[in-house]
C-alpha positions as CSV (number, residue, x, y, z in Angstrom):
1,M,0.0,0.0,0.0
2,S,1.4,3.4,-0.9
3,Y,0.6,6.5,1.0
4,Q,0.5,10.1,-0.3
5,T,2.4,12.8,1.3
6,D,0.4,15.7,2.8
7,D,1.3,17.8,-0.2
8,E,0.2,15.2,-2.7
9,Y,-3.1,14.8,-0.9
10,E,-3.7,18.5,-0.8
11,I,-3.0,18.8,-4.6
12,S,-5.3,15.9,-5.4
13,V,-8.2,17.4,-3.4
14,M,-7.8,20.8,-5.1
15,E,-7.3,19.2,-8.6
16,E,-10.5,17.3,-8.1
17,N,-12.2,20.6,-7.1
18,V,-11.1,22.3,-10.3
19,S,-12.2,19.3,-12.3
20,E,-15.6,19.3,-10.7
21,L,-16.1,23.0,-11.5
22,A,-15.0,22.3,-15.1
23,G,-17.5,19.5,-15.4
24,G,-20.3,21.9,-14.5
25,V,-19.3,24.8,-16.9
26,V,-17.3,23.6,-19.9
27,G,-19.3,23.8,-23.1
28,H,-21.6,26.6,-21.9
29,K,-21.6,30.4,-21.8
30,I,-21.9,32.4,-18.6
31,V,-25.1,34.4,-18.4
32,K,-24.2,36.0,-15.0
33,A,-22.1,35.5,-12.0
34,G,-22.1,36.8,-8.4
35,W,-22.7,36.3,-4.7
36,V,-26.1,34.9,-3.5
37,D,-27.5,33.7,-0.2
38,R,-28.6,30.1,-0.1
39,D,-30.0,28.3,3.0
40,F,-29.0,24.7,3.6
41,G,-31.5,24.5,6.5
42,G,-28.6,23.8,8.9
43,K,-27.8,20.6,7.1
44,Y,-24.3,21.6,6.1
45,S,-22.9,23.9,8.9
46,W,-19.4,23.9,7.4
47,Y,-20.6,25.5,4.1
48,S,-21.1,29.2,3.9
49,S,-24.7,30.3,3.1
50,T,-23.3,33.1,1.0
51,Q,-22.2,31.4,-2.2
52,F,-20.8,32.2,-5.6
53,E,-23.4,31.5,-8.3
54,I,-22.5,31.0,-12.0
55,E,-25.6,31.0,-14.2
56,L,-25.2,29.3,-17.6
57,D,-26.8,29.6,-20.9
58,N,-28.7,26.3,-20.5
59,G,-30.4,27.6,-17.3
60,K,-28.2,25.6,-14.9
61,K,-26.6,27.2,-12.0
62,V,-23.3,26.2,-10.5
63,Y,-22.7,27.1,-6.9
64,L,-19.3,27.4,-5.1
65,A,-19.7,27.4,-1.3
66,N,-16.8,28.3,0.9
67,T,-15.9,25.7,3.4
68,D,-14.7,26.1,7.0
69,D,-13.9,23.0,9.1
70,C,-11.8,23.9,12.2
71,C,-8.4,25.0,10.8
72,A,-9.1,24.0,7.2
73,Y,-11.0,26.2,4.8
74,T,-11.4,27.2,1.2
75,E,-12.6,30.7,0.4
76,L,-13.4,32.7,-2.8
77,N,-12.0,36.2,-2.0
78,N,-12.7,38.0,-5.3
79,F,-13.8,37.3,-8.8
80,L,-13.4,39.1,-12.1
81,L,-16.0,38.5,-14.8
82,N,-14.8,39.7,-18.3
83,A,-18.2,40.7,-19.7
84,E,-16.8,41.2,-23.2
85,L,-16.0,37.4,-23.3
86,V,-19.3,36.0,-22.0
87,D,-20.5,35.3,-25.5
88,H,-17.7,32.7,-25.9
89,V,-18.2,29.1,-24.9
90,I,-16.1,28.0,-21.8
91,M,-13.4,25.6,-22.9
92,G,-11.8,24.8,-19.6
93,V,-10.9,25.6,-16.0
94,E,-7.3,25.8,-14.7
95,A,-5.6,26.9,-11.5
96,E,-2.2,28.3,-10.8
97,D,-0.1,29.6,-8.0
98,Y,-0.9,26.5,-5.8
99,F,-4.6,26.9,-6.5
100,S,-4.9,30.5,-5.4
101,R,-5.9,31.8,-8.9
102,W,-8.5,29.9,-10.9
103,H,-9.2,30.6,-14.6
104,I,-12.5,29.8,-16.4
105,Y,-11.5,30.4,-20.0
106,A,-12.7,30.5,-23.5
107,D,-10.8,30.7,-26.8
108,M,-10.3,34.4,-26.3
109,G,-9.0,34.3,-22.7
110,D,-10.4,34.3,-19.2
111,V,-14.1,34.6,-19.0
112,L,-14.0,34.5,-15.2
113,A,-11.0,34.6,-12.8
114,L,-11.3,33.6,-9.2
115,D,-9.0,34.6,-6.3
116,V,-9.0,31.8,-3.8
117,S,-7.4,31.2,-0.4
118,W,-7.3,27.8,1.3
119,S,-5.6,25.6,3.8
120,S,-5.9,21.9,4.5
121,G,-5.3,22.6,8.2
122,N,-4.1,19.4,9.8
123,T,-4.0,17.4,6.5
124,G,-6.3,14.4,6.5
125,Y,-8.4,15.4,9.5
126,Y,-10.5,18.3,8.2
127,G,-12.5,19.1,5.1
128,F,-11.3,21.7,2.6
129,G,-12.1,22.6,-1.0
130,F,-15.2,24.2,-2.3
131,H,-18.5,22.5,-2.0
132,I,-19.6,22.6,-5.7
133,E,-23.2,22.0,-6.7
134,V,-24.8,22.1,-10.1
135,V,-28.5,22.7,-10.1
136,D,-30.7,22.1,-13.1
137,A,-32.9,24.8,-14.5
């Protein structure tokens, strides 16, 4: 049995998070994006009720909820929506600078850029990474 180092585990969790977001947005256009309040009814106390919503051209909405579990967290600090590029279909999602800058891009460049801060805390004990939910129209 092989074990991952803490760093390998952190990278795998964040890579999965980027991939999950890509699965929800690639092949679509962004209609609008911004902060919304969503109530989980106390079901998920470690997810923020203020979430980032990406509305797509097919009516689906993709939500990114910040997480906070003891000393581990993932938080969207800021975003930049390039309105002049929203008519372009999203081709992918990538992250750089150790997952602190995420790019949702089309053929002409970034449609949406996300400024992210995160920590795994005591790796393996606490949850981190965005809670991502795709909701049908």
